[in-house]
C-alpha positions in Angstrom: -56.2 19.3 19.9 -55.5 16.0 18.4 -58.5 14.2 16.6 -60.7 11.7 18.2 -60.8 8.6 16.1 -64.0 6.6 16.5 -62.8 3.4 14.7 -60.2 1.0 14.9 -59.6 1.4 11.4 -59.4 4.0 8.7 -59.6 3.7 4.8 -58.4 6.2 2.8 -59.7 7.1 -0.9 -57.6 8.0 -3.8 -57.6 12.0 -3.7 -56.8 11.9 0.0 -54.0 9.4 -0.3 -52.9 11.8 -3.1 -53.1 14.6 -1.0 -51.1 12.8 2.2 -48.6 11.5 -0.3 -47.8 15.1 -2.0 -47.2 16.3 1.3 -43.6 14.5 1.6 -44.9 13.7 5.3 -46.8 10.7 4.9 -45.0 8.3 7.0 -45.3 11.2 9.9 -48.8 11.3 9.6 -49.5 8.0 9.4 -47.3 7.2 12.3 -49.5 10.1 14.5 -52.6 7.9 13.8 -53.2 5.6 16.3 -55.4 3.1 14.4 -54.9 1.1 11.4 -54.9 2.8 8.0 -55.6 1.2 4.9 -56.4 1.5 1.3 -58.2 -0.3 -1.2 -56.5 -2.3 -3.6 -58.5 -0.6 -6.5 -57.4 2.7 -5.2 -53.7 1.9 -4.6 -53.4 0.1 -8.1 -55.5 2.0 -10.4 -56.3 5.4 -9.0 -53.8 6.6 -6.6 -51.1 6.8 -9.2 -49.4 10.0 -9.6 -48.5 13.4 -8.1 -47.2 16.6 -9.9 -43.6 16.8 -10.1 -41.1 19.3 -10.7 -41.1 21.6 -14.1 -38.6 20.1 -16.8 -36.3 22.1 -19.0 -39.5 22.4 -21.5 -41.4 24.0 -18.8 -43.6 21.3 -18.4 -45.0 19.7 -15.1 -43.9 16.1 -15.0 -45.8 13.4 -13.1 -44.0 11.6 -10.0 -45.2 8.1 -9.5 -46.7 7.3 -6.0 -44.8 4.6 -4.5 -46.7 2.9 -1.4 -44.6 0.0 -0.8 -42.2 1.5 1.8 -45.3 2.6 3.9 -46.8 -1.0 3.6 -43.5 -2.6 4.7 -43.2 -0.4 7.6 -46.6 -1.5 8.5 -48.0 2.2 8.3 -50.4 1.5 5.5 -52.5 -1.8 4.5 -54.0 -2.9 1.4 -57.4 -4.5 1.5 -59.9 -5.4 -0.9 -63.7 -6.5 -1.3 -63.9 -9.7 0.6 -67.5 -10.6 0.8 -70.8 -10.6 -1.2 -72.5 -7.9 0.6 -69.3 -5.3 0.0 -69.3 -6.2 -3.7 -73.3 -5.5 -3.6 -72.4 -2.1 -1.9 -69.8 -1.2 -4.3 -72.4 -1.5 -7.0 -74.8 0.4 -5.4 -72.6 3.1 -4.7 -71.0 3.1 -8.0 -74.3 3.7 -9.4 -74.8 6.8 -7.2 -71.2 8.3 -7.6 -69.2 8.0 -10.6 -65.8 7.6 -9.0 -65.0 3.8 -8.4 -62.7 4.4 -5.8 -64.8 6.0 -3.5 -67.5 3.4 -4.4 -65.2 0.4 -3.3 -63.7 2.8 -0.1 -67.3 3.3 1.1 -68.5 -0.3 0.6 -65.4 -1.7 2.5 -65.6 0.8 5.3 -69.7 0.3 5.5 -69.2 -3.1 6.3 -66.3 -3.0 8.1 -67.2 -0.2 10.5 -64.1 1.6 9.4 -63.9 5.4 9.6 -63.6 6.9 5.8 -61.0 9.4 4.9 -62.5 11.5 2.2 -62.7 15.1 0.8 -65.2 14.9 -2.1 -68.4 16.9 -1.1 -70.8 14.5 -3.2 -69.0 11.0 -1.7 -69.3 12.3 1.6 -72.8 13.5 1.4 -73.4 9.8 0.1 -71.7 8.2 2.9 -73.8 10.6 5.5 -76.9 9.2 4.1 -75.9 5.5 3.8 -73.2 5.0 6.2 -74.1 7.7 8.9 -72.6 5.6 11.9 -69.1 6.1 10.3 -66.8 8.6 10.9 -65.6 10.9 8.1 -62.3 12.3 8.1 -61.0 15.2 5.9 -57.4 15.0 4.5 -56.6 18.2 6.4 -57.9 16.5 9.6 -55.1 14.3 9.5 -52.5 16.8 8.6 -53.6 18.9 11.7 -53.7 15.8 14.0 -50.0 15.1 13.2 -49.5 18.9 13.9 -51.1 18.7 17.0 -49.4 15.5 18.2 -45.7 16.0 17.0 -45.6 20.0 16.9 -43.4 20.4 13.8 -42.3 24.0 13.1 -44.5 26.5 11.2 -42.2 26.3 8.5 -42.6 22.7 8.3 -46.4 22.9 8.5 -46.2 25.5 5.5 -44.1 23.4 3.2 -46.2 20.3 4.0 -49.4 22.6 3.0 -47.8 24.0 0.0 -46.7 20.3 -1.2 -50.4 19.5 -0.9 -51.5 22.4 -2.9 -49.0 22.2 -5.5 -48.1 18.7 -5.9 -51.5 17.2 -5.5 -53.4 20.3 -6.8 -55.5 20.7 -3.9 -57.2 23.6 -1.8 -59.9 23.0 0.8 -63.1 24.7 -0.2 -64.7 28.0 1.8 -67.0 26.0 3.8 -64.1 23.5 4.8 -63.8 23.2 8.7 -59.9 23.6 8.6 -60.0 26.5 5.6 -58.7 29.1 8.0 -56.1 27.0 9.3 -55.0 25.9 5.9 -54.8 29.6 5.0 -52.9 30.8 8.2 -49.9 28.5 7.0 -50.3 28.0 3.5 -51.1 31.8 2.6 -53.8 30.9 0.0 
């Protein structure tokens, strides 16, 4: 069943953007979301920079640069920044409570603009549940599953997408994740 979105706009944090980009299905996933998807300029320019690339001749894994411009040009992703003093103050507060500046700026923007937050980090989710409980918190895998539910790609494509996230973003959901079983059904661990 497709995900129900409670806000007109979603803002994605760095690790989730990295996961989605690594999937090789970012455009398709974003197209399946019937809302505006944004990312903080700080996250786009300073945190979500690379995914794991292929292994080179020396046996070392290379880094592949994340290139967001095609998604921005297509209108699938929008860059936003702190705009008001209230957002800046909340950013400072969140920065003191969680180490990751990208999550702090993402949460501050979302709180003041009433946007959903795409975030996987447990500590950040707890913080946002405490300080922004009216906002919908969305996991990366919920967006991937939403795409699957809407577009019905073949099982092999779903498996490849999830394996790309695991290998290229170095991501595996924790055992308590609501889509842990779904992940393992397609990803095999």
